C-alpha positions in Angstrom: 31.5 -23.9 1.7 29.8 -21.0 1.1 32.4 -18.7 0.5 31.3 -15.7 -1.4 27.2 -16.9 -1.8 25.3 -13.9 -0.7 22.0 -13.0 -1.2 18.6 -14.9 -1.8 17.4 -16.9 -4.5 13.8 -17.4 -3.4 13.4 -20.1 -5.5 12.6 -18.1 -8.5 15.4 -17.8 -11.7 17.4 -14.6 -11.9 14.9 -12.4 -14.2 11.9 -13.0 -12.4 13.6 -12.6 -8.7 15.0 -9.6 -10.1 11.7 -7.8 -11.2 10.4 -9.8 -8.0 12.5 -7.3 -5.7 12.4 -4.1 -8.1 8.5 -4.2 -7.5 8.8 -5.5 -3.6 11.0 -1.8 -3.4 8.8 0.3 -5.2 5.7 -0.9 -3.5 7.5 -0.2 0.0 8.7 3.2 -0.8 5.1 4.2 -2.2 3.0 2.8 0.4 5.3 2.9 3.3 4.2 -0.7 4.8 3.8 -4.1 2.8 2.9 -7.7 3.7 4.9 -10.5 2.2 7.1 -13.2 3.4 10.3 -13.0 5.9 13.0 -14.2 3.3 11.5 -11.5 0.5 11.3 -9.2 3.4 15.0 -9.6 4.0 15.7 -10.1 0.7 14.4 -6.5 -0.1 15.8 -4.6 3.0 19.3 -3.6 1.8 18.0 -3.0 -1.8 14.9 -0.5 0.0 18.0 0.7 2.3 20.1 1.8 -0.5 17.6 3.2 -2.5 16.8 5.5 0.9 20.8 6.5 0.8 20.4 7.5 -3.2 17.4 9.8 -1.8 19.3 11.4 0.7 22.4 11.9 -1.7 19.4 13.9 -3.7 21.9 14.8 -6.8 21.0 14.0 -10.6 23.3 10.6 -10.9 21.5 9.3 -7.5 17.9 10.1 -9.3 18.3 8.2 -12.3 19.8 5.5 -10.7 16.9 5.3 -8.3 15.0 6.0 -11.4 16.5 3.0 -13.2 15.6 0.7 -10.3 12.7 1.8 -9.3 9.2 1.0 -11.3 7.5 4.1 -11.5 8.1 7.9 -11.1 5.8 8.5 -8.2 7.9 6.5 -6.5 11.3 8.7 -7.2 9.5 11.7 -6.4 8.0 9.9 -3.3 11.9 8.8 -2.6 13.4 12.1 -3.4 10.7 14.9 -1.5 9.5 12.6 1.6 11.1 9.7 2.8 14.9 10.6 1.8 14.2 13.3 4.0 12.7 12.3 7.4 15.8 10.1 7.4 18.1 12.5 6.6 20.0 12.1 10.0 19.9 8.7 10.5 23.1 6.2 9.1 20.7 3.7 8.3 18.2 1.0 9.4 15.6 2.8 7.9 13.6 -0.3 7.9 11.7 -2.7 10.3 10.4 -6.0 9.8 7.6 -7.5 12.1 6.5 -11.1 12.0 2.5 -11.7 11.7 1.9 -15.1 11.4 1.6 -18.0 9.0 0.2 -18.1 5.1 -3.1 -20.6 5.8 -2.3 -22.6 2.1 1.6 -23.4 2.8 2.7 -22.7 6.4 5.2 -19.4 5.0 6.2 -16.7 7.5 4.5 -13.5 6.8 5.7 -10.0 7.8 5.2 -6.4 7.5 8.0 -4.5 5.8 7.6 -1.3 6.8 9.8 2.4 7.0 10.3 3.8 10.4 8.4 6.4 11.2 5.3 5.7 9.0 2.9 4.7 11.7 1.6 8.6 11.3 1.1 8.2 7.8 -0.5 5.2 8.2 -2.7 5.8 10.7 -4.0 9.2 7.9 -4.4 7.0 5.4 -6.4 4.9 8.2 -8.5 7.4 8.8 -9.2 9.1 4.9 -10.2 5.4 4.5 -13.0 5.7 8.1 -14.1 8.9 6.5 -14.8 7.8 3.1 -16.7 4.7 4.5 -18.4 6.8 6.8 -19.6 9.4 4.1 -20.3 6.3 1.3 -22.8 4.8 4.4 -24.3 8.4 4.5 -25.1 8.5 1.2 -26.7 5.0 0.6 -28.8 5.5 3.8 -30.0 9.0 2.8 -30.8 7.1 -0.8 -32.1 4.3 0.6 -34.5 6.8 2.5 -35.8 8.4 -0.3 -36.6 5.3 -2.5 -38.6 4.2 0.4 -40.3 7.7 1.0 -40.8 7.4 -3.3 -42.3 4.0 -2.8 -44.5 4.8 -0.3 -45.8 8.0 -2.1 -46.6 5.7 -5.3 -48.3 3.4 -3.2 -50.5 5.8 -1.8 -51.0 7.4 -4.7 -52.0 4.0 -6.7 -54.7 3.1 -4.6 -56.7 6.5 -4.9 -56.5 6.5 -8.6 -57.9 2.6 -8.8 -61.0 4.5 -6.7 -61.7 6.8 -9.2 -61.3 4.7 -12.0 -64.5 2.1 -10.3 -66.3 5.3 -10.1 
């Protein structure tokens, strides 16, 4: 019988499991979407939802409790300033677990653990990344063309100098 048995052990001892879940919750709040295994996602879901509920409370005590659990100050700031206000009128169910596939090595089920409404933020990040890549590619192409032009000018100047030495 499984009376009063709750939570997931995840094949780790208590300290390792606690730090794993703290890191996972912090990453979900900062990144808005994290790929992990399905059992880890299911174990982290109630913890993320508790953090968002603390963020919705918004008082000093809630901020201190969230700061004691989350790993970075940036995560606490983002939780209280952007994530929690997004769910102001919602009564729970802030996360989505989307199964994606399997690990090639061990066959573990993988899933995205993401906040609802994070599509806009993720699209903005994707656009910024593509703009940055395009800018870097343009700079690299320009530098390559300049290097080729410089090499051609040097190769044209070298035979002219050789002709002068022969005379």
